[in-house]
N, C-alpha and C positions, 0 to 999 in steps of 0.2 A: 827273865830279865832281872838283873839286880837293881835294888832300889838306888835311886839317885836323888840328890837334894834339890836339883833344879832341872827343868826340861832341857835347857840349853847345853847341859853337859852330855846329852845324848845326841850322837852324830845324825841319826836318822831324823830326829825331830828338828835339828838345825836345818837340814836340807828341805824338809817339809815346810818350815817357816819361810825360808827364802823363796820357795816356789809359790807359796800362798801370797806373799807380799808382792812379788813381781807380777803375778797373775791379776791380783786385785788392782794394782796400779794401772795396768793395761785396760782392764775392764771398765773402770770408772772414768778413765780418760776418754775411752771410746763412747761410752753411754752418754756422757755429758755433751759431746760434740754431735752425736746422732740426734739427740733431742734438740739442740740448738739449730742444727742445719734443717731439721724437719720443720720447726716452727718458723724459721726465717724464709725458707722456700715457700711455705704456705702463705705467709704474710706478703712476701714480695710478689706473689702471684695473685694478689687481690683479695685474699681471704681476710675477714675481720678477726678480732681477738678470739671470739667464741669458736669460729670455724677452724682457726689454726689450733686452738686447744683440742679440738676434736681429732686433729691429726696426731697430736701427742698421745691422745687416748688410744689411737690405733696402734702406735708403736708398742705401748704396754701390752695390749691384747695379743699382738703377734708374737711377743716373747713368752707370754703366759700359756697360750694354747698348746705348743709342743710339750711343755713341761707337764701340763695337766694330762695330756693323752699318754705320755710316756712314763709317768710316775711309777706305776706298779712294776714296770719292767726295768727301769733304771735302778730301783732298789734291789731287785733280784740280781741284777748284773753286779752290783757292788758287793753282794754276799757270795756270789758263785764264781766270779771272774777275778783276775788279778787286779786289785784296786789301783795299783800304780799304773798299769797299762791303760786301763780305762781313762784315768785322769790325763795321761800323756796324749792319748789320741784326741781327746776333747779340747785340750789346750792347743794342739796343732790346728784343729778346725777354727778356733778363735783367731789364731795367728793368720790363717788364710783370709778370714773376714777383714782383719785389720789391714792386710796388704791390699785387698781389693778396694776398700774404701779410700786408702791413701792414693791409689792410682786414679780412681774416679774423681776424687777431689782435686788432685793435681792437674788432671786434664780438663776439668770443668764439666765432666759428664755426670756429676752426682745428681740424683733425682729422688723424688719421693719413693718411686717404685724400687730403686736400688736400696734405699734405706730400709724399706719395709722387708725386702727379701733378706737382707743381712740380719734384721731383727729376728726373723724366724730361725735362721741358722744359729744365732747366739742363744736363742731359747733352747734349741736341741743340745748344744754344747754344754750349757749350764745345767741342763736337766741331768746329764750323765755325770759330769765332773763333780757336782755338789755332793751327792750321796757318797761317791767313791772317796773323796777327800775327807768328808766328815767321818765316815766309818773307819778310815785309815788311821786318823789321829790317835784314837784310844789304844791302838796296837803299838804305838811308838814309845809310850811312857808307862811307868807303873801306875796302878790305880790311885795310889796315895798322892801323887802329884798331878793327877789329871785336871783338877780345877785350875791349877797354875798353868798347865799347858793350854787349856781352853782360853784363859785370859790372855796368854801370849799370842795364841792364834788369832784372837780377836784384835790384839794390837796390830798384827800384820794387816788384818782386814781394815781396821780403822785408819791406820797410816796410809794404806792404799786409797781409802776414801777421801783422805785429806789431800795427799800429793797427786792422786790421779786427776781430780778436777783441775788442779793447778796446771798440770801438764796439758790437759785439754784446753782450758780457757786461755792461758797465757801464750802457749805456743801456737794456738790457732790464730791469735792476733798477729803473730809474726808471719807464719806461712800456714794457710788452712790445712794443708795435707800433713804437716809435721806431727801433730798428735797421733795420727793413725800409724805413721812410720815408727814412732817411738814405741807405741803399743805393740807393734809386731815384734820389735826387738825384745821387749819385756816378756812377751809370751814365749819367745825362744829361750830366754833365760829360765823361765818357769819349767819348761820341758827338761832343760839340762839339769836343774836342781832335782827334779823328780827322779832322774836317772841315777842320782847319787844315793837314793834311799835303798838300803840293802834289803834283803829278804826279811819280811815280817810275818808273824803268825796270822793265819786267817782260818779260824776254826770251821770245820765242816758243819753244814746245817743238819741238825738231828733228824734221824729217820731217812726215808727214801721217798719223800713226797714228790709228786709231779710239780713242775714249776708253778702252775697256777695255784696249787695247794700251798706252796711256800709263800706266794704273794698274799693269799688270803690269810695265812697264819700271821704274817707281819701286820696286816691291817687289823686283825682281831686283837693282837696284843696292844696296839695303840688304843683301841676302843675299850678294852677291859681295864687298862691301867688308868685310873682317873687322874693321877698326878700328871702322867705324860699327856693324856688327852686335854686336860684343863690348861696346862702350860702352852701346848701347841696352839690350841684354838684361841686362847687369850691374845697371843701375838697376832694371829690371823685377823681377828676382827678389829682390834685396836689400830694396827698399822694400816689395814685395808681402808678403814674409815678416815684416819688422820694423816695419811701419806700426802705430803705437799711437794715432794721432790719433782714430780712430773711437771708441776706448774712453775718451776724455777725459771725456765725461759720466758714465760709470760711476765713474771715479776721483774726479771732483769731488763726486758725490753720495754714493757708498756706500763708498769706500775712504779717501780723504783728507778727505772731508766738508767741503768748502770752498765749496759753493754756486756760483752763476753767476759771481760775481766771481772766485773761485778758478779756475773753468773758463776764464775769459778769460786769467788768468795762465798756466795750463797751455798754452793755445794760443799765447800770445805768446812763451813762453820759447824754443822752437826757432827761431821766426822772428827773435828778437833775435840769437841766435848766428849765424844765416845772414846777417842784414843786415850785421853787423860784418865777417864774412868777405868778403862781396861788396864792401863799401866798401873794404876793404884791397886787393882785387884790382883795383878800378877805378883805383887809383893805382900799384899795384905788381904789374903782370901777372906771372903765373907763366911761367917761361921754360925750366925744366930738369926732367928726370925726371917729366914730366907723367903718364905711364902708371902707374908704380909708386906715385906719390903718390895717384892716384885710387883704386887698390886699397886702400892703407892707410887712406884716409879712410872708405871703406865699412866696413872692419873696425872702426874706432873707432865708427862709427855703430851697428854691431851691439852692441858692448860697452856703450855708454852706454844703449842700449835695454834691455838686460838689467838694468842697475842701476836704471833707472826702474821697470821692472816689479816689482821686489822692494820698492821704497821705500814706506814709509808715513808719511814725514816730508816735508812740503811743501817746505822749502828744498832738501833733497836731490833731490827730484823735479824741481824747477825747474832746478837745476844740471845734472842729467843731460840734461834736455831741451834746455838751452842747448848742450851739447856735441853732442847729436844734430843740432841745426840747423846748427851750424858745420861739422860733418863732412859733412853732406848737401850744404851749399852748396859746399864744397871740391870734392866730386865732381861736382856739377851744373856748376860753372864749367868744369871740365876737359872734361866730356862734351859740353856744348853747343858749346864752342869747337872741339873735334875734329870733331864732326858737321858744323858749318857750314863749316869750312875744308876738309873732305874731301868735300864734296858740290858738284857743279856747280849753278850758279844755276837752270838750267831744271828741275832735279829737286828743288829745296829744298822746294817745297810738299808734294810727295808723300812725300819723306823725313821732313819735319817731321810729316806726318800719322801716319806709322808711329811716330815718336818720341812723338807725342802719345798714340797708342794705348797704348804701353808705360807712359807716365806715368800715364795713366788706369787702366791695369790694375794698376799698383803702388799707386795712391792709392785710387780709387773701388772697384775690384774687390778691392784689398787691404783696404779697409774691410769689404767683404762677408766676406772670408776671416777677418779678425780678429774680427768680430762673431760669425761662425759658430763659430769656434774657442772664443771666450769662452762661447758657449752650450753647447758640448760639454765643455770642461775648466775653465772659469772664466777670468775676465779676467787674473789675474796670470800663470798658466801660459801663457796665449795670448801675452802680450807677451814673456815671457822666452824661450819657445821660438822666437818670431819673430826675436828678436835673435840667438840662436844660429844660426838658419837663414841670416841675412845673412853671418855670419862664414864659415860653410861654403860659401856661394856665392862668396865672394872666393877661397877656396882652389881651388874647382873651376874658376872662370873664368880664373884665372891660368895654369892648365894647358890649358884648352880654347882660349884665345885668347892665345898667347904674345906677340902684338903689343902687348897691353896692358902687359906687363912690360917690353918693350924700347923703347917709344916715349919719346923724350927731349924732343921739342919738339912744337909744334902744327903745324909744317909737314909736309905730306904727303911721303912718301918719293919719290925720283926716279922709281922704277918705276911708282908709282901715278899720278903726273902724266902719264907717257907713256901709260898705259892709258886714262886719262880723255880725253886728247887724241885718241887713236885712236878711242875709242868715239863721241865727239862728232862727229868727222869722218865716220865711217860713217853715223851717224844723219842727218846733214845731207844726205848724198849719196843716201840711200835714198828712193825714191819713196813707199814706204809704201802704205797702203790709203786709198782715198778716204773722206772724212768724210761 
């Protein structure tokens, strides 16, 4: 692939970007309304705030469990199978989920059981599509502009997180089934865009290991590489503890009392902060002190979460969530760039699946944790204690993984490059086990 000055000059990346944007719009429109319907059905059936928060916790758990169980295999699938085809099939599954929920909502047959069942299917779809798309992106652009491509990809994600909740909240106020119908159309557009991506290189896995050996090899790489391990687990614990998104329906209905339109605004605020941050990095890539700045961003994320937890004034709540999103995007941009540039291409699918597991653990399983904590101590204390936990995590991780404090640029250190070269040479020479 010849060098290009900007990722959007590459046709395959443009198609990938459109697919990611439309898919993210659909996902966040759906997820917002799934949470809103779950909480309202629970409250309307006589549950109190704590009990209804427990139902939100269950939604998060049901999305997380499939990804947790499938993680080793979805990473291998992303490395062994055609990544475009894996992504297309999983987007089609999400399209089916959106169409089903549109029908059930339109006919008035929506129930907690149907919402729980769809949550499981969405967990399966996202488990497979996440690593496939993440591993595909670095094959679409030259390494020199990969950080720019990651920032642009993050813009698609963050714009989807902004406009997706708007689609969900505002259109739900018009016709409750409409957000799901629009999501189904957006998933269809995502599949179409993926079909326009031409053939891209997908290097063979070195050696002839059995599939289980290849899975273990990918996990071993994450554990051995302290930069990758530290970056992945920092996000895991910080967002797991400080995730407040699962409790947005509680804040919208019973604390701020702003209804479904206010719910959409709450969900849009962090995405707006993240999108602006990602847009900035797409034109002005970060080049210095990347490790310390990532740690600082996570600490600010925790502080803003604490302020949001205490707030009972909508403008302050939105401002704090904007800061939460900006700080999170700052951290995500650095973490994803480090992981992609510190990982050999033949292991990217499996490493991406591990990263996807931690993201899901911090998001979906974090939703379960937040909902459960809200059930036990109330939603406000749950959010505030989570923000404090994120700050404590930064302090601990800066000591456990000194490399996060000392990393100045995205380039791997010389000794890491030598180790990777030796490892790849040995793998290529090893006869391995017959498949």
